[in-house]
N, C-alpha and C positions, 0 to 999 in steps of 0.2 A: 605490251609487246606488239609490234607492227605485224601486218598480215603475212609478211615474208619471213620473219624471224622464227627459227626453230627453237622450241623451249629447251633451255639448258638447265639441267638439274644439278645443283651443287652436291658434292659428296658430304655425307654426315661425318660427325666427329666421333672419336673414341675418348674414353676417360684418359686424362693426361695430355690431351691435345692442347695446342696453343691458340688462344683467342686474342686477336688484335683489337685494341680499343682506339677508336678514332674520334676526333673532335672536328667534324666538318662544318659545324654551324657556330653556335654561341659558345662562350667560354664556360668552364666549370665554375659554378657559383657556390656550390656547397661541397666542401671537401669531405665532410662526414658521409654524405650520400654516395660520393664517388668511392670512398674507402669501403663502405658497406656493400656496394655492388661488387667490388673486387673480392671481398670475403665470401660473398654468396656464390660467386662463380667457382671459387676455390673449394667451397663445401660441396658443390655439384661435381667436383672432380676434374676441373679444367685449370690449366695454367693461363695466365694473362700477360699481355704486354701493353701497358698503358703508354700514352705519349711521353716522349722524353721530357718535355716541359708541360706537365699537366695543367699548370696555371697560366699557360701562355694566353695572352690577351692583346687584341688590337681593337680598341673601342668596344663595340658590341659583338665582336667576332673573336673566335679562338685562334687568332693569328691572321696573317695576310692570306689572300686567296691562294697565292702560289705555295705558301707553307702548308695550308690545309689540303690542297690538291696533291702535293708531293707526299704528304703523310699517307693519304689513301693509296697512291700508287705504290709506295714502299710496302704497305701491308699486302696489297694484291700481288706484288712481285715476289714476296718472301715465301718460299715453299713450306716453311715451318708453320706459318700462320694458316689455320684451317677455317677460321670464321672471323668476321669483322662486325663489331657491335659499336654503335654510336654511344658516346658518353652522355650527350644530351642533345636537345633540339635548340630552339631559339630562332635564329635566322642565319642564313648564309649559304645554304646548299645551292640555291639558284645561281649564285655568283661563281660557283665552281664549274658549272656545266661546260662552258667553252674551253676549259683547261683539261678536262678529263680525257684520258686515253681509253676509249671504250674497247678498242681492239685488245689492249692489255687485259682488261676485265674479262672479255670473252675468252681469252686463252687460258685464264686462271680462275675458273668458276669457284666461288666460295659463298658460304652463307653470309648474307648481309641483313642485319636486323636494326630497325629503328621505327620511329613514327613522328608525328607532328611535322616539323620542318624537314625531316628525313623523307617525307612523302615525295619531295622533288627528286631526291637522289634515287629512291627506290623505283619510281616511275620511269625516270630517264634511263637508268641502267637496264631496266626491263625492256623498254622500247628499243634501245640501241643494240642490245646484245642478246635478248631472248632469255636472259638469266631470270629464274624464279627468285624474287626477293621477298623479304618477310617483314610485315607490318606487326610490330610488337614492342615490348618494353625495352628501354635503353638502360645503360649501366646505372644511371642515377635514379631511375624510376623503378627498376626491378626490385629493390629491397622493400618498397612500399606497395608492391603489387600483392594481390591476394594469393593464397596457396595454389588455387587452380591455375592462375596465370603463370606462376613460377614453375609449376610442374610441367605445364605445356611448353614453356620456354626450354627447360632442360631436356624434355623428351624430344623436342624438335631438333636440338643440336645433336642428339644421339641417334637420329634417324627414325624416331618413333613419333611422327607428327599426329596431332589430333585429326581424325577423319570425320568427326561429327561433333558439333557444338550445339547443345540445347541449353539456352540461357535461362536462368531463373529471373522471373520478372519481365520476360520478353513481351512486347506489345505487338500484336498483329493488327496493324492499322488497315491493311487491305489484304485479304487472303488471296491465295493463288500459289502456283508453282513456277519456278524459274530454273534455268540451267545456263551456265556461261562461265567465263573466266572471271576470277575475283579481281576487283579494283578497289582495294581499301586505301583510305587516305584522309588527310586533313582537308576539310572543306575550303578553308582560306587558301591553302597552297595549291590545291587543284584548280581553283578559279584563276589564280595568278599564272597558271601554266597554259590557260586557254589561248589558242591561236599562236603558240610558240612552237618551234620546230620539234621540241621534245615532249609535247603534250601527249599523255597516254591516249590510246584508242578506247572509246566508250562503246563501240558497237558490240552488242550482245553481252555486255559485262554485267556482273552483279556488283553494283556500286555500294561500297560501305563508307559512310561519312562520319566524321567526328570533328569536334572543335572545342575550344575553351575560351572563356572570357570575352565572348562577343554578345552584345545585346541582341534581343530577338529581331529587331529591325535590320540589324546587320546580317544575321543569318538569313533572314528573308531576302535581303538584297543579293547575297551570294547564291542562294538557291535559284532566285529569279534569273540571275545571269546565266547559270547553267541551263536553265530552261530556254531562255531567249536565244542562246547560242546554239540550240539544237542538241545539246549533249544528253539531256534527259529523255529525248525522244528515241535515243539509240539503245538505252540500257534495257536489260532483261529483268532486272529487279533492283529495288532500293532498300538498303538497310541503314538505319540511323543508329549510330553508336552513342557514346557519351557526349553530352553537350554541357560540360561542367561550367558553372558560373555564367550561363547563358540565359538566365531568366526563365520565363514560363515555357516549359517544354511543350505544353499543349499547343501553343501558338506555332512553334517550329514544326511539330508533327502535322498539324492541319495544313500548313503551307506546303509541306511536301506532298500531301494528298492532293491538294488543289492543283499543283503544278504537274501532276501525273494523271489527272482525271481523264484525259483523253485516251489513255492506254491502260488496259486492265492488268498492269504489272503488280506483283506483290510488293507491299511496303511494310517493313518491320521497323520497330523502334525499341530503344532501351537494350540494345545489343552490347555485349561486353567487349567494346573496343574503344580506346580513347585515353584521356588523361586521368581517369579515375583508377581506383585500385584494381578493377577488373579490366584487363587488357589482354585478350587472348591472341595468340599468334595467328596471323592470316597470311597465307602465301599469295603474293601479288602475281597474277598470271596463271594460277592453277585453276583447273576446272572444278566447279562447285555447283551445288544445287540448293534451292530453298524449297522446303516442304512446309507449307503453312498449317497443314492438318496436324502435324506433330511438333511444329515449332523448331525444326532441326535444320541447321546448315550443315550439309555434307560436303566434304572435300575429298578429291581423288586420293586414293591411298598411295599410289606410286609417285611420291614426290622426289625421291632421291635416286640417283644413279648408283 
């Protein structure tokens, strides 16, 4: 969120409310996961509206840029739709940014949830509108999430967000305390937003990073770019989430420490955010704090209007 944008808090849902399913990035690849996600949302007490053509595909995208942007606009415009959840990630959100009507989104604030490639959409919407967006499971990953992540997901929708997360297995790489707005996201996508008009603001942020399927040297290169571009000098704290299929985590953790050695900010690792089963909801743009003495991330309680 930019310095001038006022935080917009989306209203929570009630049981029986309608959730719109969007495919703003890659096409649905596993129909069973998609169906399982719809069933789980129904079990939680919500109605869902999937895309009219759930198997729509144009190469590696879930339809043309204009089709995917129009789908998002239709969901934001529809007063019956109370929240929007991404079907999956992949790639494609960056291509939508020039087409998005941010004024429409600002006028109709709704819960928006996703991660991975959705980092781009979450960050851009937050920057342009001030809307608090949510980094968390998508429709096709929700059934494979652990119970704590599923419960946090449901409670968030119902207006009962987690205000404190204490992760089992958390690694405190550098102790300390920090306070600032949360900036959770996929490392690769955040780096690709660097120096673009819709790049998120890093100043005073608690940066939460995750990634998947990148060799340690590539993670090193991405982190090095964030440092060289001055972004890591601006943050208040650094939290490393899941780095699934990324090789030796110790190499990644040490590089994060080395790149922040000139500033005594807290650095945590093995936090439950990312492509693994443990993927807790994190509100992008919400005030939060890190307490290394207790290993707790605390989030402001008043997230909803």
